[in-house]
C-alpha positions as CSV (number, residue, x, y, z in Angstrom):
1,M,22.9,-36.5,-90.2
2,I,24.2,-38.5,-93.2
3,S,21.2,-40.7,-93.4
4,D,18.9,-37.7,-93.9
5,R,21.1,-36.4,-96.7
6,I,21.0,-39.8,-98.4
7,L,17.2,-39.6,-98.3
8,V,17.2,-36.1,-99.7
9,F,19.6,-37.2,-102.5
10,L,17.4,-40.2,-103.5
11,T,14.2,-38.2,-103.3
12,T,15.3,-35.1,-105.3
13,L,17.7,-36.7,-107.8
14,A,16.2,-40.1,-108.6
15,L,12.8,-39.2,-109.8
16,A,11.1,-39.8,-113.1
17,P,12.0,-37.7,-116.1
18,T,10.2,-40.0,-118.4
19,A,7.0,-38.9,-116.8
20,L,7.9,-35.3,-117.4
21,A,9.2,-35.4,-121.0
22,G,8.6,-32.0,-122.5
23,L,8.1,-30.3,-119.2
24,D,7.9,-26.5,-120.0
25,I,10.2,-24.9,-117.5
26,Q,10.0,-21.1,-117.9
27,H,12.9,-19.1,-116.5
28,W,13.5,-15.4,-115.9
29,S,15.0,-13.0,-113.4
30,T,13.2,-10.4,-111.3
31,P,14.2,-6.8,-111.5
32,Q,16.0,-7.3,-108.1
33,G,18.1,-10.2,-109.6
34,A,16.3,-13.2,-108.2
35,R,16.2,-16.2,-110.5
36,V,12.8,-17.7,-111.1
37,Y,11.8,-21.2,-112.5
38,F,8.2,-21.8,-113.2
39,V,6.0,-24.6,-114.4
40,E,2.4,-23.8,-115.1
41,N,-0.1,-26.6,-114.3
42,H,-3.8,-26.1,-113.9
43,E,-4.8,-29.7,-113.2
44,L,-5.2,-29.0,-109.5
45,P,-6.1,-25.8,-107.7
46,M,-2.8,-25.8,-105.8
47,L,0.4,-23.7,-105.8
48,D,3.8,-24.8,-104.6
49,V,6.6,-22.2,-104.0
50,S,10.2,-22.8,-103.0
51,V,12.8,-20.2,-102.3
52,D,16.5,-21.1,-101.7
53,F,19.6,-19.1,-100.8
54,A,23.3,-19.9,-100.7
55,A,23.1,-19.7,-96.9
56,G,23.8,-23.2,-95.7
57,S,26.2,-24.3,-93.0
58,A,29.2,-23.8,-95.3
59,R,28.6,-20.1,-94.7
60,D,29.0,-20.4,-91.0
61,P,31.9,-18.6,-89.2
62,R,33.8,-21.5,-87.6
63,A,33.7,-19.9,-84.1
64,K,29.9,-19.6,-84.4
65,S,28.9,-22.7,-86.4
66,G,25.2,-23.2,-86.2
67,L,24.5,-19.6,-87.1
68,A,23.2,-20.3,-90.6
69,S,20.8,-23.0,-89.3
70,L,19.6,-20.9,-86.3
71,T,19.0,-17.9,-88.6
72,R,16.8,-19.9,-90.9
73,Q,14.9,-21.4,-88.0
74,L,14.1,-18.1,-86.3
75,M,13.1,-16.4,-89.6
76,S,9.8,-18.3,-89.4
77,L,9.2,-17.7,-85.7
78,G,8.2,-14.0,-86.0
79,A,8.5,-11.6,-88.9
80,G,7.3,-8.1,-89.7
81,K,3.8,-7.6,-88.1
82,Y,3.5,-11.4,-87.4
83,E,4.2,-12.9,-84.0
84,E,5.3,-16.5,-84.0
85,R,1.7,-17.7,-83.4
86,D,0.4,-15.4,-86.1
87,I,2.5,-17.1,-88.7
88,A,1.1,-20.5,-87.9
89,E,-2.5,-19.2,-87.7
90,K,-2.3,-17.2,-90.9
91,M,-1.1,-20.3,-92.8
92,A,-3.7,-22.5,-91.2
93,D,-6.5,-20.1,-92.0
94,V,-6.0,-20.6,-95.7
95,G,-5.0,-24.3,-95.5
96,A,-1.4,-23.5,-96.4
97,N,1.7,-25.4,-95.2
98,L,5.1,-23.8,-94.5
99,G,8.2,-25.9,-94.6
100,G,11.9,-25.6,-95.5
101,R,15.3,-27.2,-96.1
102,F,18.8,-26.7,-94.8
103,D,22.1,-28.3,-95.7
104,A,25.7,-27.2,-96.3
105,D,24.9,-25.5,-99.6
106,R,21.5,-24.0,-99.2
107,A,18.8,-22.7,-96.8
108,G,15.3,-22.2,-97.9
109,F,11.5,-22.2,-97.4
110,Q,8.6,-23.9,-99.1
111,V,4.9,-23.0,-99.1
112,R,2.0,-25.1,-100.4
113,T,-1.3,-23.3,-100.7
114,L,-4.6,-23.3,-102.6
115,S,-4.2,-21.2,-105.8
116,G,-7.2,-19.0,-105.3
117,K,-6.3,-15.3,-105.1
118,V,-7.2,-14.8,-101.4
119,E,-5.5,-18.0,-100.2
120,R,-2.3,-17.6,-102.2
121,E,-1.9,-13.9,-101.5
122,Q,-2.2,-14.4,-97.7
123,A,0.4,-17.3,-97.8
124,I,2.8,-15.4,-100.0
125,D,2.4,-12.3,-97.8
126,V,3.5,-14.3,-94.8
127,L,6.4,-15.9,-96.7
128,G,7.5,-12.4,-97.9
129,A,7.6,-11.2,-94.3
130,I,9.6,-14.2,-93.2
131,L,12.2,-13.6,-95.9
132,A,12.5,-9.8,-95.6
133,T,11.7,-8.8,-92.1
134,P,12.5,-11.5,-89.5
135,R,12.2,-10.2,-86.0
136,F,14.7,-12.5,-84.2
137,D,13.0,-11.9,-80.9
138,A,15.4,-12.2,-77.9
139,G,13.1,-14.5,-76.0
140,I,12.6,-16.9,-78.9
141,L,16.3,-16.9,-79.6
142,T,17.0,-17.9,-76.0
143,R,14.5,-20.7,-76.2
144,E,15.7,-22.0,-79.5
145,K,19.3,-21.9,-78.5
146,A,18.4,-24.0,-75.5
147,R,16.5,-26.4,-77.7
148,V,19.3,-26.7,-80.2
149,I,22.0,-27.2,-77.5
150,A,19.9,-29.9,-75.8
151,G,19.5,-31.7,-79.2
152,L,23.2,-31.5,-79.8
153,Q,24.0,-32.9,-76.4
154,E,21.6,-35.8,-77.0
155,S,23.1,-36.4,-80.4
156,E,26.6,-36.6,-79.0
157,T,25.6,-39.9,-77.3
158,R,24.6,-41.6,-80.6
159,P,27.3,-43.5,-82.5
160,D,25.8,-42.7,-85.9
161,Y,25.9,-39.0,-85.3
162,L,29.4,-39.1,-83.9
163,G,30.6,-41.1,-86.8
164,A,29.0,-38.9,-89.4
165,K,30.3,-35.7,-87.8
166,A,33.9,-37.2,-87.5
167,F,33.7,-38.4,-91.1
168,Q,32.8,-34.9,-92.4
169,A,35.6,-33.4,-90.4
170,A,38.1,-36.0,-91.6
171,I,37.5,-35.7,-95.4
172,Y,37.1,-31.9,-95.4
173,G,39.7,-30.8,-92.9
174,D,39.6,-27.0,-92.7
175,H,37.1,-26.6,-95.6
176,P,33.6,-25.1,-94.6
177,Y,32.0,-28.4,-95.5
178,A,33.6,-29.9,-92.4
179,L,31.4,-27.8,-90.1
180,N,28.5,-29.6,-88.4
181,E,25.2,-28.4,-90.0
182,G,23.7,-27.7,-86.6
183,G,26.8,-26.3,-85.0
184,E,28.4,-27.3,-81.7
185,V,27.3,-26.8,-78.2
186,A,30.0,-24.2,-77.5
187,T,29.5,-22.3,-80.8
188,V,25.7,-22.1,-80.7
189,A,26.0,-20.8,-77.1
190,K,27.9,-17.7,-78.4
191,I,25.3,-16.7,-81.0
192,D,23.4,-13.5,-80.3
193,R,20.8,-11.4,-82.1
194,D,23.3,-9.2,-83.8
195,D,24.9,-12.3,-85.4
196,L,21.5,-13.4,-86.8
197,R,20.7,-9.9,-88.2
198,A,24.2,-9.7,-89.8
199,F,23.9,-13.2,-91.3
200,H,20.5,-12.4,-92.7
201,R,21.6,-9.1,-94.1
202,D,24.6,-10.6,-95.8
203,H,23.0,-13.8,-97.3
204,Y,19.3,-13.3,-97.7
205,R,19.5,-11.0,-100.8
206,A,17.6,-11.1,-104.0
207,R,20.8,-11.8,-106.1
208,N,21.4,-14.8,-103.8
209,M,17.9,-16.1,-104.3
210,S,16.4,-18.9,-106.4
211,I,12.6,-19.1,-106.7
212,A,10.7,-22.2,-107.9
213,V,7.0,-22.0,-108.6
214,M,4.8,-24.9,-109.6
215,G,1.1,-24.9,-110.1
216,D,-2.2,-23.3,-110.9
217,I,-1.3,-19.7,-111.8
218,S,-0.4,-17.8,-115.0
219,R,3.0,-16.6,-116.1
220,A,2.0,-13.0,-115.2
221,E,0.8,-14.0,-111.8
222,A,4.0,-16.0,-111.2
223,E,6.1,-12.9,-112.2
224,A,4.1,-10.7,-109.7
225,L,4.5,-13.3,-107.0
226,A,8.3,-13.6,-107.5
227,E,8.8,-9.9,-107.6
228,K,6.9,-9.5,-104.4
229,L,9.1,-12.1,-102.6
230,A,12.3,-10.5,-103.9
231,S,11.4,-6.8,-103.5
232,G,11.7,-6.7,-99.7
233,L,15.1,-8.3,-99.5
234,P,18.3,-6.3,-98.7
235,P,20.2,-4.9,-101.7
236,G,23.7,-6.1,-102.7
237,E,25.4,-8.9,-104.5
238,A,25.4,-12.6,-103.6
239,P,28.1,-13.7,-101.2
240,A,31.4,-14.9,-102.7
241,P,31.6,-18.6,-103.6
242,I,32.9,-21.0,-101.1
243,P,36.4,-22.3,-101.8
244,P,37.1,-25.4,-103.8
245,V,37.7,-28.7,-101.8
246,K,41.3,-29.8,-101.8
247,P,41.5,-33.6,-101.7
248,V,44.2,-35.2,-99.6
249,E,46.8,-37.6,-100.9
250,Q,46.7,-40.0,-98.0
251,G,43.7,-41.0,-95.9
252,K,43.7,-41.8,-92.2
253,R,41.9,-44.2,-89.9
254,Q,40.2,-42.9,-86.8
255,V,38.5,-45.0,-84.1
256,I,36.1,-43.3,-81.7
257,P,35.4,-45.3,-78.5
258,H,31.7,-46.0,-77.8
259,H,29.8,-48.6,-75.8
260,A,27.6,-49.6,-78.8
261,T,27.4,-53.3,-79.4
262,Q,28.1,-52.7,-83.1
263,S,30.8,-50.7,-84.8
264,H,29.7,-48.0,-87.2
265,L,31.9,-47.7,-90.3
266,F,32.3,-44.6,-92.5
267,M,34.8,-44.7,-95.4
268,G,35.2,-42.2,-98.2
269,L,36.5,-39.0,-99.6
270,P,35.3,-35.9,-101.5
271,G,34.1,-37.1,-104.9
272,L,31.4,-35.3,-106.9
273,L,30.4,-31.7,-108.0
274,R,26.8,-30.9,-108.6
275,E,27.4,-30.1,-112.3
276,D,30.1,-32.8,-112.8
277,P,30.1,-34.0,-116.4
278,D,30.5,-37.6,-115.1
279,Y,27.5,-37.4,-112.9
280,F,25.6,-40.2,-114.9
281,P,28.5,-42.7,-115.1
282,L,29.1,-42.2,-111.4
283,Y,25.4,-42.5,-110.5
284,V,24.8,-45.6,-112.6
285,G,28.2,-47.1,-111.6
286,N,27.5,-46.6,-107.9
287,Y,24.1,-48.4,-108.3
288,V,26.1,-51.5,-109.1
289,L,28.7,-51.0,-106.4
290,G,26.6,-50.1,-103.4
291,G,23.5,-48.1,-104.3
292,G,21.3,-50.9,-105.6
293,G,20.3,-52.4,-102.3
294,F,20.5,-56.2,-102.1
295,D,21.6,-56.3,-105.8
296,S,24.8,-54.3,-105.1
297,R,28.3,-55.8,-105.0
298,L,29.0,-54.5,-101.5
299,T,25.9,-56.2,-100.2
300,K,26.6,-59.5,-101.9
301,A,30.3,-59.5,-100.7
302,I,29.8,-58.3,-97.1
303,R,26.3,-59.4,-96.2
304,D,25.6,-62.4,-98.4
305,K,29.0,-64.1,-98.5
306,K,30.5,-63.1,-95.1
307,G,27.5,-62.2,-93.0
308,L,29.4,-59.1,-91.6
309,A,26.5,-56.7,-91.9
310,Y,22.8,-56.6,-92.5
311,S,23.0,-53.5,-94.6
312,V,25.9,-51.9,-96.5
313,Y,25.7,-49.0,-98.9
314,S,27.7,-46.5,-101.0
315,Y,26.7,-43.2,-102.5
316,F,27.9,-40.0,-104.1
317,M,26.4,-36.8,-102.8
318,P,26.8,-34.0,-105.4
319,M,27.3,-30.6,-104.0
320,R,28.3,-27.1,-105.1
321,E,31.9,-28.1,-104.4
322,L,33.1,-31.7,-104.1
323,G,30.5,-33.6,-102.2
324,P,31.3,-36.9,-100.4
325,F,31.6,-40.4,-101.7
326,Q,30.9,-42.7,-98.8
327,I,30.7,-46.4,-98.0
328,G,28.9,-47.2,-94.7
329,L,27.8,-50.2,-92.7
330,Q,27.4,-51.5,-89.1
331,T,29.0,-54.7,-87.9
332,R,29.9,-56.7,-84.8
333,R,32.7,-55.1,-82.9
334,E,34.9,-58.2,-83.2
335,A,34.3,-58.2,-87.0
336,T,35.3,-54.6,-87.5
337,D,38.7,-55.2,-89.1
338,D,37.2,-57.8,-91.4
339,A,34.4,-55.5,-92.5
340,V,36.9,-52.6,-93.2
341,A,39.2,-54.9,-95.2
342,S,36.2,-56.4,-97.2
343,A,34.7,-53.0,-98.1
344,R,38.1,-51.7,-99.3
345,A,38.8,-54.9,-101.2
346,E,35.5,-54.8,-103.0
347,L,36.0,-51.2,-104.0
348,E,39.4,-52.0,-105.3
349,R,38.1,-54.9,-107.3
350,Y,35.4,-52.7,-108.8
351,L,37.9,-50.1,-109.8
352,Q,39.8,-52.9,-111.6
353,E,36.9,-54.7,-113.2
354,G,34.0,-52.3,-113.4
355,P,30.4,-53.7,-113.8
356,T,29.6,-56.6,-116.0
357,E,27.3,-56.0,-118.9
358,A,24.5,-57.9,-117.1
359,E,25.0,-55.7,-114.0
360,L,25.0,-52.5,-116.1
361,T,21.9,-53.5,-117.9
362,Q,20.1,-54.3,-114.7
363,A,21.1,-51.0,-113.1
364,K,19.9,-49.0,-116.1
365,N,16.6,-50.8,-116.2
366,N,16.0,-50.4,-112.5
367,I,16.9,-46.7,-112.6
368,V,14.8,-45.8,-115.6
369,G,11.9,-48.2,-114.8
370,G,11.5,-47.0,-111.3
371,F,11.2,-43.3,-112.1
372,P,7.5,-43.0,-113.0
373,M,6.4,-44.0,-109.5
374,R,8.3,-41.1,-108.1
375,I,6.7,-38.2,-110.0
376,D,3.1,-38.1,-108.8
377,S,2.7,-34.7,-107.4
378,N,3.4,-31.0,-108.0
379,R,5.5,-31.0,-104.8
380,K,7.9,-33.5,-106.2
381,I,8.2,-31.6,-109.5
382,L,8.9,-28.5,-107.3
383,E,11.9,-30.3,-105.8
384,Y,13.3,-30.8,-109.3
385,L,12.8,-27.1,-110.1
386,A,14.5,-26.1,-106.8
387,V,17.6,-28.2,-107.6
388,I,17.7,-27.0,-111.2
389,G,17.3,-23.4,-110.1
390,F,19.7,-23.3,-107.2
391,Y,22.5,-25.2,-109.0
392,R,21.8,-23.6,-112.4
393,L,21.4,-26.9,-114.2
394,P,20.2,-26.9,-117.8
395,L,16.5,-26.4,-118.2
396,D,16.3,-29.7,-120.2
397,W,18.0,-31.6,-117.4
398,L,14.8,-33.7,-116.8
399,D,14.2,-34.4,-120.4
400,T,17.7,-35.6,-121.0
401,Y,18.1,-37.7,-117.8
402,T,16.9,-41.0,-119.2
403,P,18.9,-40.8,-122.4
404,Q,22.0,-40.0,-120.4
405,V,21.4,-42.9,-118.1
406,E,20.9,-45.3,-121.0
407,A,24.1,-44.0,-122.8
408,V,26.4,-44.9,-119.9
409,S,28.9,-47.6,-120.8
410,R,31.2,-49.8,-118.8
411,D,34.2,-47.8,-120.0
412,D,32.5,-44.5,-118.9
413,I,32.1,-46.0,-115.4
414,L,35.6,-47.2,-115.1
415,R,37.1,-43.9,-116.3
416,A,34.9,-41.8,-114.0
417,F,35.5,-44.0,-110.9
418,R,39.2,-44.3,-111.4
419,A,39.5,-40.5,-111.8
420,R,37.7,-39.8,-108.5
421,L,38.2,-42.7,-106.1
422,R,41.7,-43.4,-104.8
423,P,41.5,-46.0,-102.0
424,E,44.7,-44.7,-100.5
425,A,43.2,-41.3,-100.1
426,M,40.0,-42.5,-98.4
427,D,39.5,-41.7,-94.7
428,T,38.0,-44.4,-92.4
429,V,36.1,-43.5,-89.3
430,I,35.0,-46.3,-86.9
431,V,32.7,-45.7,-83.9
432,G,32.8,-48.5,-81.3
433,G,35.5,-50.5,-82.9
434,Q,38.3,-52.4,-81.3
435,L,40.9,-49.9,-80.1
436,E,43.7,-52.4,-80.4
437,S,43.3,-52.8,-84.1
438,P,46.3,-51.8,-86.1
439,P,45.9,-49.1,-88.8
440,K,44.8,-50.4,-92.2
């Protein structure tokens, strides 16, 4: 679960603004209240469309967690006049691809199609039906529930999954971010068609919708496309915001027994808002601490000097409310306590010293220099548009990214890290560790 989110973070947030300097992002709202973000590009006869809703797992009722995920899944398995098979065939007929995303904050769909009138209208017609008139067929619901439950049962045998789930629960407590994105076996089993219909009615509304459009159409055509997608959605306002995260004063240590030959370590706390003004100092500073691969301090201290782990990492995951800061690694069971103590000590040292000027320069050069290779398609630009649109980031966010990275100072990093990371408040979850170990 966590590893997938790290990949999403790196893919959508660490791309190349230098390659997109001056990108003309056009923004407006449809008459129904949906927000639209559009980049016109006629270099290829392609169109990429993304729609997102504040309908992620943080919107789940605790007793039926998994409802948000299951709703999004079934929306594309039969809608309006289209049976499940019809949706796949209609997309394939015009060479279009249908995908999507789901996390704690958002749920959405993506379509890539040829930009010709016939092809794009057929693809957008299918997407519009998926958004507005999902069928939630009883037989498909029964099948998908069984599939999800089987997947959850299999996941419960894996130490990485157990640790990630326990870590989320530990740092978020009774906050909605603590809920497992896919739900639990017992909660998914309770979900029925009425639950899906009610969740769709309450969350898939135009005023809760962000549309990103990238490709070979005009502004007028983009306006018509967006209005078509929004016009069929239920009326009403967007759902209320999720509550703020309340950080704890004192973290705890939890050991989950497992037969794995290695211990899986998860250590952290809630740390970063999506629109946090210290995003860049935290991002650049974490590159030095644990986000820079073999160049990071955690890797040098725990892997190179002590041989306790092959890979060790840290990251901030920015979210609508405070997303997690996490340190993670795998180590031999008998080395668990040493690895925990070493990770904590290295973090405390970093909070005292911060990066050296050489480390800071290397981090900036690697971040800025690596960006151009990551913007090489309309689809990647669409990911930027989707993030900017959903989280309402400034339209010049891409253009100012590189200057803001380059402006980060050592003092900025120390101030930002010290304000957000308190070692005594960090929770530690160990899967497969030695049960006789005393608390740290």
